[in-house]
C-alpha positions in Angstrom: 97.1 130.4 173.5 95.6 127.8 171.2 92.5 129.9 170.6 94.6 133.0 169.9 96.7 131.1 167.3 93.6 129.8 165.6 92.2 133.3 165.2 95.2 134.4 163.2 93.9 136.7 160.4 94.3 135.6 156.7 94.3 137.9 153.7 90.7 138.0 152.2 90.3 136.4 148.8 87.0 138.0 147.9 83.8 136.4 146.7 83.8 132.6 146.0 87.5 132.3 146.7 88.6 134.4 143.7 92.3 135.5 143.9 93.4 138.7 142.3 95.7 137.8 139.3 99.4 138.5 139.8 99.4 140.4 136.5 96.8 142.8 137.8 98.8 143.5 141.0 102.0 144.1 139.1 100.2 146.4 136.7 98.7 148.4 139.5 102.1 148.7 141.2 103.7 150.0 138.0 100.9 152.5 137.5 101.2 153.8 141.1 105.0 154.3 140.7 104.5 156.1 137.4 101.9 158.4 139.0 104.2 159.2 141.9 107.1 160.3 139.5 104.9 162.3 137.0 103.6 165.7 138.1 99.9 165.9 138.5 99.4 168.6 135.8 101.7 167.0 133.2 100.0 166.2 130.0 101.0 163.0 128.1 101.3 163.7 124.4 100.7 161.0 121.8 103.7 162.4 119.9 106.3 161.4 122.5 109.9 162.1 122.0 112.2 159.4 120.7 113.5 157.1 123.4 117.1 155.7 123.8 117.8 152.2 122.4 118.6 150.8 125.9 115.4 152.2 127.3 113.4 150.8 124.4 114.9 147.3 124.9 114.1 147.4 128.6 110.5 148.4 128.0 110.1 145.7 125.4 111.4 143.1 127.9 109.1 144.4 130.6 106.1 144.2 128.2 107.0 140.6 127.3 107.3 139.7 131.0 104.0 141.3 131.7 102.3 139.5 128.7 103.7 136.2 129.9 102.5 136.8 133.4 99.0 137.8 132.2 98.6 134.6 130.1 95.9 132.3 131.5 96.2 128.5 131.2 93.6 128.5 128.4 95.5 131.1 126.5 98.7 129.1 126.9 97.0 126.0 125.5 95.7 127.9 122.6 99.1 129.4 121.8 100.8 125.9 122.0 98.1 124.4 119.8 98.7 127.1 117.2 102.4 126.4 117.3 101.7 122.6 116.9 99.4 123.2 114.0 102.0 125.4 112.3 104.6 122.7 112.7 102.3 120.1 111.3 101.4 122.3 108.4 105.1 122.7 107.5 105.9 119.0 108.0 103.0 117.9 105.8 103.7 120.4 103.1 107.3 119.2 102.9 106.2 115.6 102.8 103.6 116.3 100.1 106.2 118.1 98.0 108.6 115.2 98.4 105.9 112.7 97.3 104.6 115.1 94.6 101.1 115.1 96.0 100.3 118.5 94.8 96.6 117.8 94.5 96.2 117.1 98.2 95.4 120.3 100.2 97.5 120.9 103.3 94.4 121.3 105.5 93.4 117.8 104.6 96.8 116.4 105.5 96.7 118.2 108.9 93.2 116.8 109.6 94.4 113.3 108.8 97.4 113.7 111.0 95.3 114.9 113.9 93.0 112.0 113.5 96.0 109.6 113.6 97.2 111.3 116.8 93.9 110.9 118.5 93.6 107.2 117.5 97.1 106.5 118.6 96.5 108.0 122.0 93.4 105.8 122.3 95.3 102.7 121.2 93.1 102.2 118.1 95.4 103.4 115.4 95.7 101.0 112.4 97.8 102.4 109.6 96.7 101.1 106.2 100.2 100.6 104.9 99.5 97.7 102.5 96.7 96.9 100.2 98.1 93.6 98.9 101.1 91.2 99.2 102.6 88.7 96.8 105.1 85.9 97.3 107.2 84.1 94.7 109.7 81.3 94.0 112.5 83.8 94.5 111.9 83.6 98.3 110.7 87.2 98.4 107.5 88.7 99.8 106.5 92.0 98.1 104.0 94.5 99.6 102.1 96.5 97.0 99.7 99.4 96.8 97.2 98.1 94.3 95.8 101.6 93.6 99.1 102.9 92.3 100.9 99.6 91.5 103.7 100.9 93.7 105.8 98.5 95.6 106.0 99.5 99.2 108.4 97.0 100.7 110.2 93.7 100.2 110.5 91.1 102.9 113.3 88.6 102.9 113.9 85.7 105.2 112.5 82.5 103.6 115.0 80.1 102.2 112.8 78.6 99.5 109.7 79.4 97.4 106.8 81.3 99.2 103.7 79.1 99.0 101.1 80.9 101.1 100.3 84.4 102.4 97.5 85.6 104.7 96.8 88.8 106.5 95.3 88.5 110.0 91.9 90.0 109.5 91.7 93.7 110.4 95.4 94.0 111.3 98.8 94.6 109.7 100.0 91.2 110.8 101.0 89.0 107.9 101.6 85.2 107.9 103.7 83.5 105.3 104.5 79.9 104.5 107.3 78.4 102.4 108.8 75.3 100.9 111.5 75.8 103.5 109.0 74.2 105.9 108.6 77.2 108.2 105.9 79.8 108.9 106.9 83.5 109.4 105.0 86.2 111.2 105.5 89.8 109.9 104.5 93.2 111.1 103.9 95.1 107.9 103.4 98.5 109.5 106.9 98.3 111.0 108.4 96.2 108.2 109.6 93.7 110.7 110.1 90.0 111.0 108.3 89.1 114.3 108.6 85.3 114.6 109.5 82.1 112.8 107.6 78.8 113.4 109.0 75.3 112.8 107.3 71.9 112.9 106.4 70.7 109.4 108.5 67.9 108.0 107.8 68.7 104.3 107.1 71.7 102.2 104.1 73.8 103.3 101.5 73.8 100.6 98.7 76.0 102.0 98.0 78.6 104.7 95.0 80.6 105.9 94.0 82.8 108.8 91.1 84.9 110.1 90.8 87.4 113.0 92.3 85.4 115.8 96.0 85.5 116.4 96.6 82.1 114.8 96.9 80.5 111.4 96.5 77.0 109.9 98.8 75.3 107.4 98.9 72.1 105.2 102.1 70.2 105.3 102.2 68.4 102.0 103.6 64.9 102.2 104.2 65.1 106.0 100.4 64.3 106.1 99.6 66.9 108.8 97.4 70.0 109.2 98.7 72.4 111.9 97.1 75.1 113.9 99.7 77.7 115.1 98.8 79.6 118.3 101.0 82.6 118.1 100.7 84.1 121.7 101.0 80.6 123.3 103.9 79.7 121.0 102.3 76.3 120.5 100.8 74.2 117.7 98.1 71.6 117.3 98.7 68.7 114.8 95.8 67.1 112.9 95.9 63.8 111.0 93.3 62.3 108.6 94.4 62.2 105.0 96.4 59.4 103.5 98.2 61.5 100.8 99.9 64.8 100.3 97.7 67.6 101.7 97.8 70.3 99.0 95.2 72.9 100.1 93.5 74.3 103.2 91.1 77.1 104.1 89.2 78.2 107.3 85.4 78.2 107.2 85.1 80.1 110.4 87.1 80.5 113.6 86.3 76.9 114.7 86.2 74.9 111.4 88.4 74.3 108.3 88.5 72.3 105.1 91.4 70.6 103.4 92.1 68.6 100.3 94.7 65.9 99.4 96.1 64.0 96.5 94.5 60.8 97.7 91.2 62.3 96.4 89.7 63.1 99.9 88.2 66.3 101.3 88.3 66.6 105.1 86.2 68.8 107.3 87.8 69.7 110.6 86.9 71.1 114.0 89.8 72.9 115.8 88.9 71.1 119.0 89.4 67.6 117.5 92.5 66.2 115.9 90.6 63.8 113.6 88.3 64.9 110.7 84.7 65.6 111.6 83.8 64.4 108.1 85.8 62.9 105.3 84.7 62.6 101.6 86.9 60.0 99.9 87.2 60.0 96.1 85.4 63.4 96.2 86.0 63.9 92.4 85.8 60.3 91.3 88.4 58.0 89.8 90.5 58.2 86.8 92.3 55.6 84.6 96.0 56.5 84.6 98.0 54.2 82.5 95.7 51.3 83.2 95.7 52.0 87.0 92.6 53.3 88.7 93.6 56.4 90.7 91.4 59.1 92.4 91.5 62.6 91.1 93.6 64.5 93.6 92.1 67.7 95.2 94.1 70.7 94.0 92.0 73.5 95.5 89.4 74.1 98.2 87.4 77.2 99.1 84.9 78.1 101.8 82.3 80.9 101.9 83.3 82.5 105.2 80.9 81.7 108.1 78.6 79.7 106.0 77.9 76.0 105.1 79.0 76.3 101.5 82.3 74.8 100.2 83.9 74.3 96.8 86.6 71.9 95.6 88.6 71.6 92.4 90.7 69.0 90.6 91.4 68.1 86.9 88.3 66.1 86.7 86.6 68.6 84.3 84.4 70.1 87.0 84.3 72.2 90.2 82.1 70.8 92.9 80.0 72.6 95.5 79.4 71.0 98.9 77.1 71.6 101.8 78.3 71.2 105.5 75.4 69.8 107.4 74.6 68.3 110.8 76.9 70.5 112.9 79.8 70.3 110.4 79.8 66.5 110.7 78.7 65.7 107.1 79.6 66.7 103.6 76.8 66.6 101.0 77.5 67.2 97.3 75.4 70.0 95.8 76.4 70.6 92.2 79.2 70.0 89.7 80.2 72.9 87.4 81.9 71.9 84.2 85.4 73.3 83.8 88.2 72.0 81.7 91.8 72.1 83.0 93.7 71.9 86.3 91.8 73.9 89.0 94.8 75.4 90.8 92.9 77.9 93.0 89.4 78.7 94.2 88.0 81.7 96.0 84.4 82.9 96.9 83.5 86.6 96.7 82.8 88.1 100.1 79.0 88.2 99.4 79.0 84.7 98.0 77.5 85.8 94.7 80.3 84.4 92.5 83.2 81.9 92.7 86.6 82.6 91.1 88.6 79.6 89.7 92.2 79.7 88.5 92.6 77.2 85.6 95.8 75.9 84.0 96.9 73.4 81.4 99.2 71.9 84.0 99.2 71.5 87.7 100.9 74.2 89.8 104.6 73.7 90.7 105.4 71.1 93.3 109.0 70.1 94.4 110.0 66.5 94.0 109.5 64.0 96.8 112.7 62.9 98.6 112.2 59.3 97.4 112.0 60.3 93.7 114.8 62.9 94.1 117.2 60.3 95.5 116.7 61.4 99.1 115.6 59.5 102.2 112.2 59.2 103.7 110.4 57.6 106.6 108.5 54.3 106.3 105.2 56.1 106.8 106.1 58.6 104.1 107.0 55.8 101.6 103.8 54.1 102.4 101.8 57.2 101.5 103.7 57.7 98.2 102.8 54.1 97.2 99.1 55.0 97.5 99.1 57.3 94.5 102.3 56.6 92.5 100.9 57.6 89.1 99.5 61.0 90.3 102.8 61.8 92.1 104.9 61.0 89.0 102.7 63.1 86.8 102.8 66.0 89.2 106.5 66.1 89.6 107.1 66.8 85.9 105.6 68.3 82.8 104.5 65.1 81.2 100.8 65.6 81.8 99.1 68.4 80.1 95.5 69.1 79.2 95.9 70.7 75.8 92.3 71.8 75.4 92.4 73.8 78.6 93.2 77.5 78.8 95.4 79.2 81.4 92.7 81.6 82.6 90.6 82.9 85.4 87.0 81.8 85.4 84.2 83.7 87.2 81.3 81.4 88.1 78.1 83.3 89.0 76.2 81.7 91.9 72.5 82.8 91.7 69.4 81.1 92.9 67.0 80.1 90.1 63.4 78.9 90.1 64.3 76.0 87.9 67.3 73.7 87.8 70.3 75.3 86.3 71.4 74.1 82.9 74.8 72.4 82.5 77.0 74.8 80.6 80.6 76.0 80.8 80.7 79.5 82.4 82.4 82.3 80.5 86.0 82.8 81.5 87.9 86.0 81.6 
């Protein structure tokens, strides 16, 4: 019985398992029924008689059903793709008309949209929604398209002046620091406030970041530098300066440099909470009302992933430094004459020039709690007593370098066969 059951015949499928399409079977059945009804000697004329409306509708439905049945998977994909492209074309044309982008061809818009879809499916989509961002004393962060000078979005959330902004390299994640003592993390692509970080005990005066999901900040008169680890929701606190830490920048993913109003420049490794190198009185001393005080460091810059640093003060020069011996020593290289308060410094990406922001006065700083009538810790009061003259001068508009110009100075950095002459670079 078992043998008889196993020999049950199956309908043959033909060569290589090919199965006759259902559409072909239905078509053959219809033809056979039509042949059975029509006489053998009947001639079919091309000029057929008009058919009734109901018969015409029935035939059209049958033709549509037959066409749907005969559609292969490849043909269905092609049909759906054509419908999707048509929808994209209409959508992009409407968007282009709304934005008055008449010069952009719809085919280019469709191609860009298809590329975005492919990248999004692969998880590698990065929308370039912002070319630049600015922060101001009105507590606002504005995202701009620098090509068109069009403002794209305004972020609100800080309760005091915005003192630092930095995009995480290669992403749309933005870090912001403020005089309200907090750091915020923004998603510019989604126009969203992601996180707020607390820890500093004074206004945050500087911020920087690179490609890792973290940022570094300078805490002003709280005397700390902090590394914020965003995924771990933790922070590392670094100590080393004796005054207000006014500026900070990352050299690479493992090292950073900072400057303070006690005149020191500190070189840090992120694995150690004390400076790897500390240059005291980096810009020398000044005679302020009969009291010898160091020139405070108002700006620092690092050529990324190199051993070259720059520092600025109001000492009539910008200094270049070399990091040597595994980032454990700072060696002065050259002093470039500049008149005025050096309030910002930045190297070009290639390192062929240095940009300095000069002013007749120091950039704005809020008053300390002690001088404003507030309270402060013993450690903070001790730090303020270190440089009383510089603090008083920085808290008002009593100190002004009249011969200086509020300007941007571009300093070319080129190798020469002979020693460079000491001259003031042209400013623009």
